C-alpha positions as CSV (number, residue, x, y, z in Angstrom):
1,M,-23.5,-25.3,-11.7
2,N,-24.3,-24.6,-8.0
3,N,-23.4,-21.1,-6.7
4,Q,-20.0,-20.7,-5.1
5,H,-20.5,-19.4,-1.6
6,I,-17.8,-17.0,-0.3
7,A,-17.3,-15.9,3.2
8,V,-15.8,-12.4,3.4
9,L,-13.7,-11.8,6.6
10,L,-12.7,-8.5,8.2
11,T,-11.7,-7.2,11.6
12,C,-11.8,-3.6,12.7
13,H,-10.9,-1.3,15.6
14,N,-11.8,2.4,15.7
15,R,-11.4,3.5,12.1
16,K,-15.1,3.8,11.2
17,E,-14.8,5.9,8.1
18,K,-12.2,3.6,6.5
19,T,-14.2,0.5,7.4
20,L,-17.3,1.9,5.9
21,A,-15.5,3.0,2.8
22,C,-14.0,-0.5,2.4
23,L,-17.4,-2.2,2.8
24,T,-19.0,0.3,0.3
25,S,-16.4,-0.7,-2.3
26,L,-17.0,-4.4,-1.6
27,Y,-20.8,-4.1,-2.2
28,A,-20.2,-1.9,-5.3
29,A,-17.8,-4.4,-6.9
30,E,-19.0,-6.6,-9.8
31,L,-20.3,-10.0,-8.6
32,P,-19.7,-12.6,-11.3
33,D,-22.5,-15.0,-12.2
34,G,-22.6,-18.1,-10.0
35,Y,-21.1,-16.4,-6.9
36,D,-22.5,-15.0,-3.7
37,F,-20.9,-13.8,-0.5
38,E,-21.7,-13.3,3.2
39,V,-19.7,-10.9,5.3
40,Y,-18.3,-11.6,8.8
41,L,-16.8,-8.6,10.6
42,V,-15.2,-8.6,14.0
43,D,-15.8,-5.4,15.9
44,D,-12.8,-5.6,18.3
45,G,-13.9,-3.3,21.0
46,C,-14.6,-0.2,18.8
47,T,-15.5,2.9,20.8
48,D,-16.1,5.1,17.8
49,G,-19.5,3.7,16.8
50,T,-18.1,1.5,14.0
51,G,-20.4,-1.5,14.7
52,E,-23.5,0.6,15.0
53,A,-22.8,2.5,11.8
54,I,-22.2,-0.8,9.9
55,S,-25.5,-2.3,11.3
56,I,-27.4,0.7,10.0
57,K,-25.8,0.9,6.5
58,F,-25.1,-2.9,6.0
59,P,-27.7,-4.7,8.1
60,S,-26.9,-8.1,6.4
61,I,-23.4,-8.1,7.8
62,N,-22.7,-10.6,10.6
63,I,-21.0,-8.5,13.3
64,V,-18.9,-10.5,15.8
65,E,-17.9,-8.8,19.1
66,G,-14.3,-8.9,20.2
67,D,-12.9,-7.8,23.5
68,G,-10.5,-5.1,22.1
69,N,-7.4,-7.2,22.5
70,L,-7.5,-9.4,19.4
71,Y,-5.4,-7.3,17.1
72,W,-5.3,-8.1,13.4
73,A,-4.5,-11.8,13.4
74,G,-6.7,-12.6,16.3
75,G,-9.6,-10.7,14.9
76,M,-9.3,-12.4,11.5
77,R,-9.1,-15.8,13.2
78,L,-12.3,-15.1,15.1
79,A,-14.1,-14.0,11.9
80,W,-12.8,-17.1,10.2
81,K,-13.9,-19.5,12.9
82,T,-17.3,-17.9,13.1
83,A,-17.9,-18.3,9.4
84,M,-16.7,-21.9,9.4
85,K,-19.3,-22.7,12.2
86,V,-22.1,-21.3,10.0
87,Q,-21.3,-23.4,6.9
88,N,-18.5,-25.0,4.9
89,Y,-17.9,-22.1,2.4
90,D,-16.3,-22.7,-1.0
91,A,-13.7,-20.0,-0.3
92,Y,-12.8,-17.4,2.3
93,L,-11.9,-13.8,1.2
94,L,-9.8,-11.9,3.8
95,I,-9.9,-8.1,3.4
96,N,-8.2,-5.4,5.4
97,D,-10.7,-2.7,6.4
98,D,-8.5,0.1,4.9
99,V,-8.6,-1.3,1.4
100,I,-10.8,0.3,-1.3
101,L,-11.5,-2.6,-3.7
102,G,-11.5,-2.3,-7.5
103,A,-14.8,-2.8,-9.3
104,D,-13.4,-5.9,-11.1
105,F,-11.3,-7.4,-8.3
106,L,-13.5,-10.5,-7.9
107,H,-13.0,-11.3,-11.6
108,N,-9.2,-11.2,-11.1
109,F,-9.5,-13.8,-8.3
110,I,-11.8,-16.1,-10.2
111,D,-9.5,-15.9,-13.2
112,T,-6.6,-16.9,-10.9
113,E,-8.6,-19.9,-9.6
114,K,-9.2,-21.1,-13.1
115,F,-5.5,-20.6,-13.9
116,S,-4.5,-22.5,-10.8
117,I,-6.7,-25.5,-11.6
118,V,-5.5,-25.7,-15.2
119,T,-1.8,-25.3,-14.4
120,T,-1.5,-27.2,-11.1
121,G,-4.7,-29.3,-10.9
122,M,-5.4,-27.6,-7.5
123,K,-7.2,-24.7,-5.9
124,G,-5.0,-22.5,-3.7
125,I,-4.3,-19.2,-2.1
126,Y,-4.5,-16.0,-4.2
127,T,-3.4,-12.5,-3.1
128,G,-4.5,-9.3,-4.8
129,A,-2.0,-6.4,-5.3
130,T,-2.9,-2.9,-4.0
131,R,-1.4,0.5,-4.9
132,E,-1.1,3.9,-3.2
133,K,-4.0,6.2,-3.6
134,N,-2.4,8.8,-5.8
135,S,0.3,6.8,-7.6
136,D,0.9,3.4,-9.2
137,K,3.3,2.4,-6.5
138,I,2.5,-1.2,-5.3
139,T,1.9,-1.4,-1.5
140,Y,0.9,-4.9,-0.8
141,G,0.5,-8.2,-2.7
142,G,2.9,-11.1,-3.4
143,A,6.7,-11.7,-3.2
144,R,9.2,-14.3,-4.2
145,I,12.0,-15.5,-2.0
146,K,15.5,-15.2,-3.4
147,S,18.2,-17.3,-1.7
148,N,21.9,-17.9,-2.4
149,H,21.9,-20.6,0.4
150,I,23.4,-18.1,2.8
151,I,21.2,-15.0,2.6
152,A,17.5,-15.0,1.8
153,T,15.8,-11.9,0.6
154,F,12.4,-11.3,-1.0
155,E,11.4,-9.6,-4.2
156,N,8.0,-7.9,-4.4
157,L,6.1,-8.7,-7.6
158,T,4.4,-6.2,-9.9
159,P,1.0,-7.5,-11.1
160,T,0.6,-8.2,-14.8
161,Q,-2.4,-9.4,-16.8
162,Y,-1.7,-13.0,-15.8
163,P,-1.4,-14.7,-12.4
164,Q,2.1,-15.2,-11.0
165,P,3.4,-17.8,-8.5
166,C,4.7,-16.3,-5.3
167,D,6.0,-17.5,-1.9
168,M,4.7,-14.8,0.5
169,A,1.3,-13.3,0.3
170,N,-0.2,-10.3,2.1
171,A,-3.7,-10.7,3.3
172,N,-4.9,-7.2,2.5
173,I,-6.9,-9.0,-0.1
174,L,-6.5,-12.8,0.1
175,W,-8.6,-15.6,-1.3
176,V,-8.3,-19.0,0.4
177,G,-10.1,-22.1,-1.0
178,K,-11.7,-24.5,1.4
179,E,-9.4,-27.2,0.2
180,V,-6.5,-25.3,1.6
181,I,-8.1,-25.1,5.0
182,N,-8.8,-28.8,4.9
183,K,-5.0,-29.3,4.6
184,I,-3.4,-26.6,6.7
185,G,-6.1,-24.9,8.7
186,I,-6.3,-21.2,9.2
187,F,-3.9,-18.6,10.7
188,D,-1.6,-20.1,13.4
189,E,-2.7,-19.2,16.9
190,R,0.9,-18.1,17.8
191,F,0.5,-14.9,15.8
192,T,-1.2,-12.0,17.5
193,H,-1.0,-9.2,15.0
194,G,1.2,-9.2,11.9
195,I,3.2,-11.8,9.9
196,A,0.3,-14.4,10.2
197,D,-0.3,-14.0,6.4
198,Y,3.3,-14.5,5.5
199,D,3.5,-17.6,7.7
200,Y,0.3,-18.9,6.2
201,S,1.4,-18.6,2.6
202,L,4.8,-20.1,3.4
203,S,3.1,-23.0,5.1
204,A,0.9,-23.5,2.0
205,R,4.0,-23.6,-0.2
206,K,5.7,-26.1,2.1
207,N,2.6,-28.3,1.7
208,D,2.7,-28.0,-2.1
209,I,-0.4,-25.7,-2.2
210,P,-0.3,-23.2,-5.0
211,V,0.1,-19.5,-4.1
212,F,-0.5,-16.9,-6.8
213,L,-0.6,-13.1,-7.1
214,A,-3.8,-12.3,-9.0
215,P,-3.6,-10.3,-12.2
216,N,-4.0,-6.5,-12.3
217,I,-4.5,-4.1,-9.4
218,C,-7.2,-5.3,-7.1
219,G,-7.5,-2.2,-4.8
220,V,-6.1,0.8,-3.2
221,C,-4.4,0.6,0.2
222,T,-1.8,3.0,1.7
223,D,1.3,1.4,3.2
224,D,1.0,2.3,6.8
225,H,3.3,-0.2,8.4
226,G,6.0,2.4,9.4
227,N,9.2,1.3,11.1
228,N,9.5,-2.1,12.8
229,W,12.3,-0.8,15.0
230,M,13.1,2.0,17.4
231,S,16.0,4.3,17.5
232,S,18.8,3.5,20.0
233,E,18.1,6.9,21.5
234,V,14.9,5.5,22.9
235,P,15.4,4.0,26.4
236,L,16.1,0.2,26.4
237,K,13.1,-0.7,28.5
238,K,10.8,1.0,26.0
239,R,12.5,-0.6,23.1
240,I,12.2,-4.1,24.7
241,G,8.5,-3.4,25.3
242,Y,8.0,-2.4,21.7
243,L,9.8,-5.6,20.6
244,K,7.5,-7.7,22.6
245,S,4.3,-5.8,21.7
246,P,1.9,-7.1,19.0
């Protein structure tokens, strides 16, 4: 069997210590037999020395320069496009640079791939659940949509020892097979920052591509999204600006 070549994609902006910790956990993780990976990281206008520090500690990483205005979705797209120009990788692994990866996280994704092939006959998209640093509270992962034909809500899934189908997937840790890209491409250009991962997984489901939450906890990542709204006490002009901001 030929090795499976994985492109690992990240983007970062001025959080050097978190980015270095994430990359350290990636290289410390167990790499299953028959797999190898290459890292593509977008330095989106960092002014805190992130790119320089990565070059020293991880000289094999491909650093791609951004202009400081890419935000998350734009940075991930640039990393993705850069990797695709180098070669047609077997899969693309998207990682947020504030995740500390579990030692066995790759095994969880490979088990999910095998499960997907056996149960659906296809490769797909797999998201890995993360938890808070000092608790078992799940922060990111997969969710199922619940609808009564009038109101749609979503239910976050708790990982078990088996893969679970889901509708929406966070890209804090996300595995995308090349077959998926051949069918639906990468993140939509209309998304600047957030929601691109939800849109991508929903597009996959719409195109009958399997989306699974991988088994077990795959990493640690604090929920730092905060509020997506502003108080009515904030001036209207400022609220409108926030609404239209990335």
